[in-house]
C-alpha angles and dihedrals in degrees: 000000000000091000092048092051091049092051091051090053094043105041094160092053088051087065092047090047093049091049089051090052094050100048089036094055093046091050093049090048087055097044096053091050093045096049091047089048094051091048091049094047098043109015087217131127085201090066089053093046091050093048091051093045093052090055090057102042095076090064086072088062106028109031099073087046091051092047091050091049091051088059093053111030142039109299090202092060092046094052094045092048095049093049093049093044091060099057098086093049091047090058096045093079087077089080094059101103105137138016092272089067098051090104086074089063093054097043096046090041089058094053094042088055090046089061092046090049089062095036098052101058090040092054096046093046089054094060103071094058094035095061135042115271092237089059096051096102092043091049094048088050088050088053087065089050088055091053089048093051089049092050092048097038095038110028101035094039092039089057092052095044090049092050095051105028105023135250097280093071092054090053092053091048089052091055092048090049091058091050093050092046092052089053091055093046094051088069096059095096087158086080091061095058103065139034123183097236140014117269107279124232109274089227091063108121125231091239089061088056090047088050089054088052093050092047093049095048095044092049092067126048087203093055090046090056090050090052091051088050092052090050101045107032095058089057089069099025091070089065097061091042090060095041096053090075093035093052091050098046105031106023103036096021093224099133121204090337088060092048089052092045093053094045088047089054088055088053093054090051092052092050091048089054093064099077088052102039097045090064097056116111108152137042091021095160094049093048091049092053093049089050088052089056092048089048089057093048088053092052092052091052092047091053090057101046124102094185120096090210092050090049090054092050090047091052091049092050094046094051093045087059091044091052093051092045096048091049091053096045094045093048092050092048092049093050097043099043117090109246096230092059097035098108094047094044092051089047093054093047091048089051093051098046097042096044091052090046089051091053090045093051092049091048090047090053090053091045091051089065089057110025122058109257096241094049090052091051091050091053089051092052091050088052091056091048095049093045094051093047092046095050092044090053089050090050091053091049092052091049092050088050090056092051092050090047089061091060 
């Protein structure tokens, strides 16, 4: 009922949410089939790590560009264009039938990710002025629900469809999802009416934009902690991203159905986080850091279990904590970031986190060839725990410094 009420209040966001579900489900359909296909053709965790890393590398190039565009031009047109431009690359995976054609996976994955690198900061920067300020936390919590719906509807169903009908059907569904999402986004004319700053002088240099980013982040201790989170967490997050497919195929021997099942479990956890996260009002940063520690503890337990049922429960618990943490961090970021620089700031943070995650996933793929999968997963969990504890301690020190400063 809470979700229905929110959608009635935020009808424009409902369109944005629905488009995100559509293209997200299509992308997850494709990803499950693609990762299982790579493992079947190569038998290598390195191939999976490389494929995931390549999808992230374009964020280094395009995310700041996309964020800057979002501050200057129609967000609606940017979102529609990026969805339509990805259709051809989504279909191209049909031609990957043997190891000699794997290069298609890497090339198309790069361009699909390039579109997402522009799409993601544009979409996120649209939310704060698209919804009422009092609904920001609820909407960010609902964003986790969207990811959950995508994981369940896309990953779990994608695994089943791939198993029974083959990977090619999932690639076609992905292309259609981009088309349908673009149609929905084309109706969001509210995104044509407002930009967060006047068009900048074309002669403005990139280093001036980076100086703005530096000034903004250093002006707030809260934003500085968010920045540290965006830098450190992806270094360990890449490990569990690679291991989801590896666990399913190599540890539990469930094939593409297992990949879908584990991703679907993550989706359930994210959806379950909504009733809790939407009620949060205070201490968002502290709650987010505690959730990060608990997420790491869940990953450590996951790495040691031999039971499929226990693994599913662990994935649900891990993603529940992730959903709560993401809601807290995103809400703090949207409230603390100056409106006129919001798109560019989000673009830079997206660049940082996704680039580092790409490097982490590639490194995890290499490490998976040397280190046992479960030990690697345990190391990743420890990384989450230590990161959360370190940042929480830093937060306490900063808060105490403020108190002493008053006296």
